[in-house]
ZANUKE-498290 format. One record per residue: residue in three letters; z, y, x of N, C-alpha, C in turn. Coordinates in Angstrom, 2 decimals, padded with zeros to 5 digits. Layout:
residues N
["ALA" [Z Y X] [Z Y X] [Z Y X]] ...
***
This chain:
residues 245
["MET" [-033.21 008.26 -007.01] [-031.93 008.48 -006.33] [-030.83 008.68 -007.35]] ["THR" [-029.71 007.98 -007.16] [-028.59 008.14 -008.07] [-027.83 009.43 -007.76]] ["HIS" [-027.13 009.91 -008.75] [-026.31 011.12 -008.58] [-024.89 010.79 -009.01]] ["THR" [-023.95 010.92 -008.07] [-022.54 010.63 -008.32] [-021.73 011.91 -008.17]] ["LEU" [-020.92 012.21 -009.17] [-020.01 013.35 -009.10] [-018.63 012.82 -008.75]] ["VAL" [-018.08 013.27 -007.61] [-016.76 012.85 -007.16] [-015.82 014.03 -007.28]] ["VAL" [-014.81 013.90 -008.12] [-013.84 014.98 -008.32] [-012.63 014.70 -007.44]] ["GLY" [-012.39 015.58 -006.47] [-011.34 015.36 -005.49] [-011.85 014.48 -004.37]] ["GLY" [-012.99 014.85 -003.78] [-013.63 013.98 -002.79] [-013.64 014.50 -001.38]] ["THR" [-012.62 015.25 -000.99] [-012.64 015.86 000.34] [-011.64 015.25 001.33]] ["ARG" [-010.68 014.48 000.83] [-009.68 013.89 001.71] [-009.34 012.48 001.24]] ["GLY" [-008.75 011.69 002.15] [-008.23 010.39 001.79] [-009.22 009.48 001.09]] ["ILE" [-008.81 008.92 -000.04] [-009.68 008.00 -000.78] [-010.92 008.72 -001.27]] ["GLY" [-010.77 009.97 -001.69] [-011.93 010.73 -002.16] [-012.98 010.90 -001.10]] ["ARG" [-012.54 011.16 000.12] [-013.48 011.31 001.23] [-014.21 009.99 001.49]] ["ALA" [-013.48 008.87 001.43] [-014.09 007.56 001.63] [-015.10 007.25 000.53]] ["VAL" [-014.78 007.63 -000.72] [-015.71 007.41 -001.82] [-016.97 008.23 -001.64]] ["THR" [-016.82 009.49 -001.24] [-017.97 010.34 -001.00] [-018.90 009.72 000.05]] ["ARG" [-018.34 009.27 001.14] [-019.15 008.65 002.20] [-019.83 007.38 001.70]] ["ARG" [-019.10 006.57 000.92] [-019.65 005.29 000.47] [-020.89 005.50 -000.37]] ["PHE" [-020.84 006.43 -001.30] [-022.00 006.68 -002.16] [-023.11 007.39 -001.40]] ["ALA" [-022.76 008.32 -000.53] [-023.77 009.05 000.23] [-024.53 008.13 001.18]] ["LYS" [-023.80 007.24 001.84] [-024.46 006.35 002.80] [-025.29 005.27 002.12]] ["ALA" [-025.07 005.10 000.81] [-025.92 004.18 000.05] [-027.24 004.84 -000.34]] ["GLY" [-027.37 006.13 -000.01] [-028.63 006.82 -000.26] [-028.65 007.70 -001.49]] ["GLY" [-027.53 007.78 -002.22] [-027.52 008.59 -003.42] [-027.10 010.02 -003.16]] ["ALA" [-027.38 010.88 -004.12] [-026.90 012.26 -004.06] [-025.46 012.28 -004.55]] ["VAL" [-024.62 013.06 -003.86] [-023.21 013.15 -004.22] [-022.82 014.61 -004.39]] ["SER" [-022.24 014.93 -005.54] [-021.68 016.25 -005.78] [-020.16 016.14 -005.72]] ["VAL" [-019.54 016.90 -004.84] [-018.08 016.85 -004.67] [-017.47 018.09 -005.30]] ["LEU" [-016.57 017.87 -006.24] [-015.90 018.96 -006.93] [-014.46 019.05 -006.43]] ["GLY" [-014.08 020.19 -005.87] [-012.73 020.34 -005.35] [-012.46 021.75 -004.89]] ["ARG" [-011.27 021.93 -004.32] [-010.86 023.26 -003.88] [-011.28 023.57 -002.45]] ["THR" [-011.50 022.53 -001.64] [-011.84 022.74 -000.23] [-013.19 022.14 000.10]] ["SER" [-013.79 022.58 001.19] [-015.09 022.07 001.61] [-014.92 020.72 002.30]] ["PRO" [-015.79 019.76 002.00] [-015.67 018.44 002.62] [-016.13 018.47 004.07]] ["PRO" [-015.62 017.55 004.91] [-016.08 017.49 006.30] [-017.45 016.85 006.44]] ["GLU" [-017.96 016.25 005.36] [-019.25 015.56 005.45] [-020.43 016.50 005.36]] ["ARG" [-020.36 017.61 006.04] [-021.48 018.56 006.02] [-022.73 017.97 006.66]] ["GLU" [-022.54 016.96 007.54] [-023.70 016.40 008.22] [-024.51 015.47 007.33]] ["LEU" [-023.96 015.11 006.15] [-024.69 014.27 005.23] [-025.52 015.16 004.30]] ["PRO" [-026.82 015.12 004.44] [-027.66 016.07 003.68] [-027.64 015.87 002.18]] ["ASN" [-027.24 014.70 001.71] [-027.26 014.43 000.27] [-025.92 014.69 -000.39]] ["VAL" [-024.99 015.40 000.31] [-023.69 015.75 -000.26] [-023.64 017.26 -000.47]] ["ARG" [-023.30 017.65 -001.70] [-023.12 019.07 -002.03] [-021.70 019.30 -002.51]] ["HIS" [-021.13 020.41 -002.12] [-019.77 020.74 -002.53] [-019.79 021.85 -003.55]] ["TRP" [-018.93 021.71 -004.57] [-018.82 022.72 -005.63] [-017.35 023.06 -005.80]] ["ALA" [-017.02 024.32 -005.58] [-015.63 024.76 -005.70] [-015.27 024.98 -007.16]] ["ALA" [-014.07 024.54 -007.53] [-013.65 024.69 -008.93] [-012.13 024.66 -009.01]] ["ASP" [-011.61 025.40 -009.95] [-010.18 025.37 -010.27] [-010.01 024.41 -011.43]] ["LEU" [-009.50 023.22 -011.15] [-009.40 022.19 -012.18] [-008.37 022.53 -013.25]] ["ALA" [-007.50 023.49 -012.94] [-006.51 023.90 -013.95] [-007.14 024.79 -015.02]] ["ALA" [-008.33 025.31 -014.73] [-009.04 026.17 -015.69] [-010.15 025.35 -016.34]] ["ALA" [-009.80 024.53 -017.30] [-010.74 023.60 -017.90] [-011.95 024.30 -018.52]] ["ALA" [-011.75 025.49 -019.05] [-012.85 026.20 -019.70] [-013.96 026.58 -018.72]] ["GLU" [-013.63 026.65 -017.43] [-014.62 027.03 -016.42] [-015.41 025.84 -015.89]] ["LEU" [-014.95 024.64 -016.16] [-015.56 023.45 -015.56] [-016.99 023.19 -016.03]] ["PRO" [-017.32 023.33 -017.31] [-018.70 023.04 -017.72] [-019.76 023.83 -016.94]] ["ALA" [-019.47 025.09 -016.61] [-020.44 025.90 -015.88] [-020.66 025.34 -014.48]] ["VAL" [-019.59 024.93 -013.82] [-019.71 024.36 -012.47] [-020.44 023.02 -012.53]] ["LEU" [-020.09 022.20 -013.49] [-020.74 020.90 -013.63] [-022.22 021.05 -013.94]] ["SER" [-022.56 022.04 -014.72] [-023.97 022.28 -015.04] [-024.77 022.63 -013.80]] ["ARG" [-024.18 023.42 -012.91] [-024.88 023.78 -011.67] [-025.10 022.55 -010.80]] ["ALA" [-024.12 021.66 -010.78] [-024.25 020.44 -009.98] [-025.39 019.57 -010.51]] ["VAL" [-025.49 019.45 -011.83] [-026.55 018.64 -012.43] [-027.91 019.29 -012.22]] ["GLU" [-027.97 020.61 -012.33] [-029.23 021.31 -012.08] [-029.72 021.10 -010.65]] ["ALA" [-028.78 021.03 -009.72] [-029.15 020.89 -008.30] [-029.53 019.47 -007.92]] ["SER" [-028.87 018.46 -008.52] [-029.06 017.08 -008.05] [-029.50 016.10 -009.13]] ["GLY" [-029.72 016.56 -010.35] [-030.22 015.70 -011.39] [-029.14 015.12 -012.28]] ["ALA" [-029.55 014.42 -013.31] [-028.63 013.83 -014.28] [-027.66 012.89 -013.59]] ["LEU" [-026.47 012.75 -014.17] [-025.44 011.92 -013.56] [-025.68 010.44 -013.80]] ["ASP" [-025.32 009.66 -012.78] [-025.26 008.21 -012.92] [-023.82 007.72 -012.88]] ["ASN" [-022.98 008.44 -012.11] [-021.59 008.05 -011.96] [-020.68 009.28 -011.93]] ["LEU" [-019.49 009.12 -012.48] [-018.44 010.13 -012.39] [-017.19 009.44 -011.88]] ["VAL" [-016.67 009.91 -010.73] [-015.47 009.32 -010.13] [-014.38 010.38 -010.12]] ["VAL" [-013.28 010.12 -010.83] [-012.22 011.10 -011.02] [-011.01 010.70 -010.16]] ["LEU" [-010.74 011.46 -009.10] [-009.70 011.11 -008.14] [-008.63 012.18 -007.98]] ["HIS" [-008.78 013.28 -008.66] [-007.90 014.42 -008.42] [-006.53 014.25 -009.06]] ["ARG" [-005.59 015.09 -008.65] [-004.28 015.20 -009.28] [-003.76 016.61 -009.03]] ["PHE" [-002.71 016.97 -009.71] [-002.13 018.30 -009.55] [-001.43 018.41 -008.20]] ["ARG" [-001.80 019.43 -007.43] [-001.17 019.68 -006.12] [-000.84 021.16 -005.95]] ["GLY" [-000.81 021.89 -007.03] [-000.58 023.32 -006.94] [000.89 023.68 -007.06]] ["GLU" [001.13 024.96 -007.23] [002.47 025.48 -007.40] [002.75 025.67 -008.89]] ["GLY" [004.00 025.96 -009.19] [004.37 026.17 -010.59] [004.97 024.93 -011.21]] ["ASP" [005.03 024.91 -012.51] [005.64 023.82 -013.26] [004.84 022.54 -013.10]] ["PRO" [005.40 021.50 -012.44] [004.63 020.27 -012.22] [004.28 019.54 -013.51]] ["TRP" [005.11 019.66 -014.53] [004.80 019.01 -015.81] [003.54 019.60 -016.42]] ["GLN" [003.52 020.93 -016.55] [002.34 021.58 -017.14] [001.13 021.42 -016.23]] ["GLY" [001.37 021.45 -014.93] [000.27 021.27 -013.98] [-000.40 019.93 -014.14]] ["GLU" [000.38 018.86 -014.28] [-000.20 017.54 -014.47] [-000.97 017.46 -015.79]] ["LEU" [-000.42 018.06 -016.84] [-001.12 018.05 -018.12] [-002.46 018.76 -018.01]] ["ASP" [-002.46 019.93 -017.33] [-003.69 020.73 -017.23] [-004.72 020.07 -016.31]] ["VAL" [-004.26 019.64 -015.14] [-005.19 019.15 -014.11] [-005.54 017.68 -014.28]] ["SER" [-004.52 016.84 -014.43] [-004.79 015.40 -014.51] [-005.37 014.97 -015.85]] ["LEU" [-004.91 015.60 -016.94] [-005.34 015.15 -018.26] [-006.41 016.03 -018.89]] ["THR" [-006.11 017.32 -019.07] [-007.08 018.18 -019.76] [-008.38 018.29 -018.98]] ["ALA" [-008.29 018.48 -017.66] [-009.52 018.58 -016.85] [-010.31 017.29 -016.90]] ["THR" [-009.62 016.16 -016.83] [-010.32 014.87 -016.88] [-011.00 014.67 -018.24]] ["LYS" [-010.30 014.97 -019.31] [-010.89 014.87 -020.64] [-012.12 015.77 -020.76]] ["THR" [-012.00 017.00 -020.28] [-013.12 017.95 -020.35] [-014.33 017.42 -019.61]] ["MET" [-014.12 016.90 -018.41] [-015.25 016.43 -017.59] [-015.88 015.17 -018.17]] ["ILE" [-015.06 014.24 -018.68] [-015.63 013.03 -019.25] [-016.46 013.35 -020.49]] ["GLU" [-015.95 014.20 -021.36] [-016.69 014.51 -022.57] [-017.94 015.33 -022.27]] ["TRP" [-017.86 016.20 -021.27] [-019.05 016.95 -020.86] [-020.09 016.00 -020.27]] ["ALA" [-019.64 015.14 -019.35] [-020.56 014.24 -018.67] [-021.14 013.19 -019.61]] ["GLY" [-020.37 012.82 -020.64] [-020.84 011.81 -021.56] [-022.14 012.15 -022.25]] ["GLU" [-022.46 013.42 -022.31] [-023.71 013.85 -022.93] [-024.81 014.13 -021.92]] ["ARG" [-024.50 013.94 -020.64] [-025.46 014.33 -019.60] [-025.73 013.25 -018.57]] ["PHE" [-025.40 012.02 -018.90] [-025.74 010.92 -018.01] [-027.23 010.62 -018.08]] ["ALA" [-027.72 009.98 -017.04] [-029.12 009.58 -017.03] [-029.39 008.61 -018.17]] ["ASP" [-030.66 008.48 -018.55] [-031.02 007.55 -019.62] [-030.52 006.15 -019.28]] ["GLY" [-029.93 005.50 -020.27] [-029.42 004.15 -020.04] [-027.95 004.12 -019.73]] ["GLY" [-027.30 005.28 -019.67] [-025.86 005.31 -019.46] [-025.47 005.44 -018.00]] ["GLY" [-024.25 005.04 -017.68] [-023.73 005.18 -016.33] [-022.32 004.66 -016.27]] ["ALA" [-021.58 005.10 -015.24] [-020.24 004.59 -015.03] [-019.27 005.72 -014.72]] ["ILE" [-018.07 005.58 -015.25] [-016.97 006.50 -014.94] [-015.83 005.67 -014.38]] ["VAL" [-015.27 006.11 -013.26] [-014.12 005.44 -012.67] [-013.00 006.46 -012.50]] ["ILE" [-011.82 006.13 -012.99] [-010.65 007.00 -012.91] [-009.63 006.39 -011.96]] ["ALA" [-009.08 007.19 -011.06] [-008.05 006.70 -010.15] [-006.74 006.50 -010.90]] ["GLY" [-006.20 005.30 -010.84] [-004.94 005.00 -011.47] [-003.80 005.02 -010.46]] ["SER" [-002.64 004.57 -010.89] [-001.46 004.52 -010.03] [-000.49 003.52 -010.60]] ["HIS" [000.27 002.84 -009.72] [001.33 001.96 -010.20] [002.42 002.75 -010.92]] ["ALA" [002.44 004.06 -010.70] [003.42 004.91 -011.41] [003.12 004.99 -012.89]] ["ALA" [002.01 004.41 -013.33] [001.74 004.35 -014.77] [002.68 003.39 -015.48]] ["ARG" [003.26 002.43 -014.72] [004.16 001.46 -015.35] [005.43 001.21 -014.55]] ["LEU" [005.48 001.68 -013.31] [006.66 001.58 -012.48] [007.14 003.00 -012.16]] ["VAL" [008.33 003.10 -011.58] [008.87 004.42 -011.26] [008.80 004.67 -009.76]] ["ALA" [008.11 005.73 -009.37] [008.01 006.17 -007.98] [008.99 007.33 -007.80]] ["GLY" [010.08 007.08 -007.11] [011.15 008.06 -007.02] [010.75 009.38 -006.41]] ["GLU" [009.69 009.37 -005.60] [009.27 010.61 -004.94] [008.35 011.46 -005.80]] ["GLN" [007.98 010.97 -006.98] [007.06 011.69 -007.85] [007.80 012.17 -009.10]] ["PRO" [007.40 013.34 -009.63] [008.06 013.88 -010.83] [007.62 013.14 -012.09]] ["VAL" [008.32 013.41 -013.18] [008.04 012.73 -014.44] [006.62 013.03 -014.93]] ["GLY" [006.13 014.23 -014.67] [004.79 014.57 -015.12] [003.72 013.70 -014.50]] ["TYR" [003.90 013.34 -013.24] [002.95 012.45 -012.57] [002.92 011.09 -013.25]] ["HIS" [004.10 010.55 -013.56] [004.17 009.25 -014.22] [003.51 009.30 -015.61]] ["ALA" [003.83 010.34 -016.36] [003.26 010.46 -017.71] [001.74 010.60 -017.66]] ["ALA" [001.25 011.39 -016.70] [-000.20 011.60 -016.59] [-000.92 010.31 -016.21]] ["LYS" [-000.36 009.57 -015.27] [-001.02 008.34 -014.84] [-001.02 007.28 -015.95]] ["ALA" [000.07 007.23 -016.71] [000.09 006.30 -017.85] [-000.96 006.70 -018.88]] ["ALA" [-001.09 008.00 -019.12] [-002.06 008.49 -020.09] [-003.50 008.23 -019.62]] ["LEU" [-003.74 008.34 -018.33] [-005.09 008.13 -017.81] [-005.54 006.68 -018.01]] ["ARG" [-004.64 005.74 -017.90] [-004.99 004.33 -018.15] [-005.47 004.16 -019.59]] ["GLN" [-004.76 004.76 -020.51] [-005.16 004.65 -021.91] [-006.41 005.47 -022.19]] ["MET" [-006.57 006.58 -021.48] [-007.78 007.39 -021.64] [-009.01 006.58 -021.23]] ["ALA" [-008.88 005.79 -020.17] [-010.01 004.96 -019.74] [-010.38 003.96 -020.83]] ["ARG" [-009.37 003.36 -021.45] [-009.64 002.40 -022.52] [-010.30 003.09 -023.72]] ["TYR" [-009.76 004.25 -024.06] [-010.30 004.98 -025.21] [-011.78 005.31 -025.00]] ["TYR" [-012.10 005.89 -023.84] [-013.49 006.29 -023.63] [-014.41 005.10 -023.38]] ["ALA" [-013.85 003.97 -022.93] [-014.68 002.77 -022.81] [-015.21 002.37 -024.18]] ["VAL" [-014.37 002.53 -025.19] [-014.79 002.21 -026.57] [-015.68 003.33 -027.13]] ["ALA" [-015.27 004.58 -026.92] [-016.00 005.71 -027.51] [-017.39 005.89 -026.91]] ["LEU" [-017.52 005.65 -025.61] [-018.80 005.89 -024.93] [-019.61 004.61 -024.71]] ["GLY" [-019.03 003.47 -025.03] [-019.75 002.22 -024.86] [-021.08 002.15 -025.59]] ["PRO" [-021.17 002.64 -026.83] [-022.44 002.56 -027.56] [-023.60 003.28 -026.90]] ["VAL" [-023.33 004.24 -026.01] [-024.42 004.93 -025.31] [-024.57 004.42 -023.89]] ["GLY" [-023.92 003.27 -023.59] [-024.13 002.62 -022.30] [-023.28 003.13 -021.16]] ["ILE" [-022.23 003.88 -021.46] [-021.36 004.41 -020.40] [-020.13 003.53 -020.29]] ["ARG" [-019.87 003.03 -019.09] [-018.71 002.19 -018.82] [-017.60 003.04 -018.20]] ["VAL" [-016.35 002.75 -018.55] [-015.20 003.51 -018.04] [-014.14 002.52 -017.56]] ["ASN" [-013.75 002.63 -016.31] [-012.75 001.74 -015.72] [-011.79 002.52 -014.83]] ["CYS" [-010.70 001.85 -014.45] [-009.73 002.42 -013.51] [-009.71 001.61 -012.22]] ["VAL" [-009.51 002.28 -011.12] [-009.18 001.63 -009.84] [-007.81 002.13 -009.43]] ["THR" [-006.88 001.20 -009.27] [-005.50 001.56 -008.94] [-005.16 001.08 -007.54]] ["PRO" [-005.03 002.00 -006.59] [-004.62 001.60 -005.25] [-003.10 001.55 -005.13]] ["GLY" [-002.61 000.78 -004.18] [-001.21 000.83 -003.82] [-001.08 001.73 -002.60]] ["ALA" [-000.26 001.33 -001.64] [-000.21 002.05 -000.36] [-001.54 001.86 000.34]] ["VAL" [-002.08 002.95 000.89] [-003.42 002.92 001.48] [-003.41 003.60 002.84]] ["LEU" [-004.11 003.00 003.79] [-004.30 003.63 005.09] [-005.46 004.61 004.98]] ["LYS" [-005.16 005.89 005.18] [-006.18 006.93 005.09] [-006.52 007.45 006.48]] ["GLU" [-007.75 007.86 006.64] [-008.23 008.29 007.95] [-007.36 009.38 008.56]] ["GLU" [-006.93 010.33 007.73] [-006.20 011.49 008.25] [-004.79 011.14 008.74]] ["SER" [-004.20 010.07 008.20] [-002.80 009.78 008.52] [-002.57 008.36 009.01]] ["ARG" [-003.64 007.64 009.30] [-003.54 006.22 009.65] [-002.61 005.95 010.83]] ["GLU" [-002.81 006.64 011.94] [-002.04 006.36 013.15] [-000.55 006.64 012.95]] ["ALA" [-000.24 007.78 012.35] [001.17 008.13 012.12] [001.82 007.15 011.16]] ["TYR" [001.09 006.73 010.15] [001.64 005.81 009.16] [001.95 004.45 009.78]] ["LEU" [001.00 003.95 010.58] [001.19 002.64 011.18] [002.31 002.63 012.21]] ["ALA" [002.62 003.79 012.76] [003.68 003.88 013.76] [005.07 003.84 013.14]] ["SER" [005.17 003.96 011.83] [006.47 003.99 011.19] [006.98 002.58 010.91]] ["PRO" [008.31 002.36 010.99] [008.88 001.04 010.67] [008.57 000.61 009.24]] ["PHE" [008.46 001.57 008.34] [008.17 001.25 006.95] [006.84 000.52 006.82]] ["ALA" [005.82 000.95 007.56] [004.50 000.34 007.46] [004.54 -001.13 007.86]] ["GLU" [005.32 -001.46 008.86] [005.42 -002.86 009.29] [006.12 -003.70 008.23]] ["ARG" [007.16 -003.17 007.61] [007.83 -003.90 006.52] [006.89 -004.10 005.34]] ["LEU" [006.11 -003.07 005.06] [005.17 -003.15 003.95] [004.10 -004.19 004.23]] ["ARG" [003.62 -004.23 005.45] [002.61 -005.23 005.83] [003.15 -006.64 005.66]] ["ARG" [004.40 -006.87 006.09] [004.99 -008.20 005.98] [005.19 -008.60 004.52]] ["ALA" [005.49 -007.62 003.67] [005.76 -007.92 002.27] [004.48 -008.18 001.47]] ["THR" [003.36 -007.64 001.91] [002.11 -007.75 001.18] [001.53 -009.16 001.33]] ["PRO" [001.15 -009.83 000.24] [000.62 -011.20 000.34] [-000.53 -011.35 001.33]] ["LEU" [-001.41 -010.36 001.44] [-002.51 -010.45 002.40] [-002.08 -010.09 003.82]] ["ARG" [-000.82 -009.68 003.97] [-000.25 -009.33 005.27] [-001.00 -008.19 005.97]] ["ARG" [-001.50 -007.27 005.19] [-002.11 -006.05 005.73] [-002.13 -005.00 004.64]] ["ILE" [-002.25 -003.74 005.06] [-002.30 -002.62 004.13] [-003.76 -002.27 003.87]] ["PRO" [-004.20 -002.21 002.63] [-005.59 -001.84 002.35] [-005.96 -000.46 002.89]] ["THR" [-007.24 -000.26 003.12] [-007.73 001.02 003.63] [-008.42 001.82 002.53]] ["ALA" [-008.59 003.11 002.80] [-009.30 003.96 001.85] [-010.74 003.48 001.65]] ["ASP" [-011.35 002.96 002.70] [-012.71 002.44 002.57] [-012.78 001.25 001.62]] ["GLU" [-011.73 000.44 001.61] [-011.72 -000.72 000.71] [-011.54 -000.28 -000.74]] ["VAL" [-010.76 000.76 -000.96] [-010.66 001.31 -002.31] [-012.01 001.88 -002.73]] ["ALA" [-012.68 002.57 -001.81] [-014.00 003.13 -002.11] [-015.00 002.03 -002.47]] ["SER" [-014.89 000.89 -001.81] [-015.78 -000.23 -002.13] [-015.54 -000.75 -003.53]] ["ALA" [-014.28 -000.73 -003.97] [-013.97 -001.16 -005.35] [-014.57 -000.19 -006.36]] ["VAL" [-014.49 001.10 -006.06] [-015.09 002.11 -006.93] [-016.61 001.90 -006.99]] ["PHE" [-017.21 001.69 -005.83] [-018.66 001.48 -005.75] [-019.08 000.25 -006.55]] ["LEU" [-018.28 -000.81 -006.46] [-018.58 -002.03 -007.22] [-018.59 -001.76 -008.71]] ["LEU" [-017.58 -001.04 -009.21] [-017.49 -000.79 -010.64] [-018.59 000.14 -011.14]] ["CYS" [-019.18 000.91 -010.25] [-020.28 001.79 -010.64] [-021.63 001.09 -010.57]] ["GLY" [-021.68 -000.08 -009.95] [-022.95 -000.76 -009.72] [-023.35 -001.71 -010.83]] ["SER" [-024.56 -002.24 -010.71] [-025.11 -003.14 -011.72] [-024.37 -004.47 -011.77]] ["GLU" [-023.69 -004.84 -010.66] [-022.94 -006.10 -010.64] [-021.80 -006.08 -011.65]] ["ALA" [-021.35 -004.89 -012.03] [-020.26 -004.76 -013.00] [-020.77 -004.21 -014.33]] ["ALA" [-022.01 -004.53 -014.66] [-022.66 -003.94 -015.83] [-021.97 -004.27 -017.14]] ["ALA" [-021.20 -005.36 -017.20] [-020.52 -005.73 -018.45] [-019.02 -005.48 -018.38]] ["VAL" [-018.57 -004.74 -017.37] [-017.13 -004.49 -017.19] [-016.80 -003.08 -017.65]] ["THR" [-015.94 -002.96 -018.62] [-015.52 -001.63 -019.08] [-014.12 -001.71 -019.68]] ["GLY" [-013.37 -000.62 -019.55] [-012.02 -000.55 -020.07] [-011.01 -001.35 -019.27]] ["GLN" [-011.33 -001.64 -018.01] [-010.47 -002.49 -017.19] [-009.82 -001.71 -016.05]] ["GLU" [-008.79 -002.33 -015.46] [-008.10 -001.74 -014.31] [-008.21 -002.71 -013.14]] ["LEU" [-008.79 -002.25 -012.04] [-008.91 -003.05 -010.83] [-007.88 -002.55 -009.82]] ["VAL" [-006.92 -003.41 -009.48] [-005.84 -003.04 -008.57] [-006.23 -003.42 -007.14]] ["VAL" [-006.09 -002.46 -006.23] [-006.43 -002.68 -004.82] [-005.16 -002.43 -004.00]] ["ASP" [-004.33 -003.47 -003.84] [-003.07 -003.29 -003.11] [-002.68 -004.50 -002.28]] ["GLY" [-003.65 -005.37 -002.01] [-003.37 -006.53 -001.18] [-002.46 -007.55 -001.85]] ["GLY" [-002.25 -007.41 -003.15] [-001.43 -008.34 -003.91] [000.04 -007.96 -003.99]] ["LEU" [000.41 -006.79 -003.45] [001.82 -006.41 -003.41] [002.44 -006.31 -004.79]] ["SER" [001.70 -005.79 -005.76] [002.26 -005.59 -007.10] [002.44 -006.89 -007.87]] ["LEU" [002.01 -008.02 -007.30] [002.20 -009.32 -007.95] [003.60 -009.86 -007.76]] ["LEU" [004.33 -009.32 -006.79] [005.62 -009.88 -006.44] [006.75 -009.34 -007.32]] ["TRP" [007.59 -010.25 -007.80] [008.83 -009.89 -008.49] [009.76 -009.26 -007.46]] ["GLN" [010.64 -008.35 -007.92] [011.49 -007.61 -006.98] [012.27 -008.54 -006.05]] ["GLU" [012.86 -009.60 -006.58] [013.63 -010.52 -005.74] [012.74 -011.22 -004.72]] ["SER" [011.53 -011.57 -005.15] [010.59 -012.21 -004.24] [010.18 -011.26 -003.12]] ["LEU" [010.01 -009.99 -003.48] [009.64 -008.99 -002.50] [010.72 -008.85 -001.43]] ["ILE" [011.97 -008.82 -001.86] [013.08 -008.72 -000.91] [013.13 -009.95 -000.01]] ["ARG" [012.90 -011.12 -000.60] [012.92 -012.36 000.19] [011.79 -012.37 001.23]] ["GLU" [010.62 -011.86 000.83] [009.49 -011.83 001.77] [009.83 -011.00 002.99]] ["ILE" [010.44 -009.84 002.78] [010.82 -008.97 003.88] [011.93 -009.61 004.70]] ["SER" [012.95 -010.14 004.02] [014.12 -010.68 004.71] [013.78 -011.92 005.52]] ["SER" [012.88 -012.75 005.02] [012.56 -014.00 005.71] [011.94 -013.77 007.07]] ["GLU" [011.15 -012.70 007.20] [010.50 -012.44 008.48] [011.38 -011.62 009.41]] ["GLU" [012.42 -010.97 008.85] [013.31 -010.19 009.69] [014.45 -011.06 010.25]] ["THR" [014.66 -012.24 009.61] [015.73 -013.13 010.07] [015.27 -013.89 011.31]] ["PRO" [016.05 -013.86 012.42] [015.67 -014.56 013.65] [015.51 -016.07 013.40]] 
***
């Protein structure tokens, strides 16, 4: 049985990732602040942790490995959502905690290596007006962190990649999101003419952790229905063409 550690696996994309790995028959350890709703899945264990306290993480991770065995996969989906200075929060939670967990896990994977997948964001190279500067800086750094560890951990068989979602339909907010005029404009602008779901992002994560991607490392897989391929003027034209009678 495989053992996957999902950091931030209780809501949205994280919840979908937890279900995807659990339903494939593997053991899943979920690290986060809240208890997951997947209590009915016997192979899912929850471990509470304060990701801002990096020094405390090795002890929690050790308990997870003792309970479910050596790691095969590490999926990092968390971000800073606490109070206080958002810049320092992103540095502590998004970067320092991720670095701590990757370096800890790198010595405790099952024989033959494993896979690490880090959640990326288009804010690594574009500007999201609703997000602070710390979020942008952290996401840009995480992309490079994936490349760095792909090289550093490659000799021991550990692959490191990013999955970058765009706008995503999540179970908790799907109906309200689809009811908004913005969602319809977004659907029309997207080349596939639909908004990807959290389950589809989870499938991309699952693919990168599997044997089918055994030679893929240091890469970024974008799951956004092709929206990020459009030049700004083309994007405006796509929306305008369908709104014109």
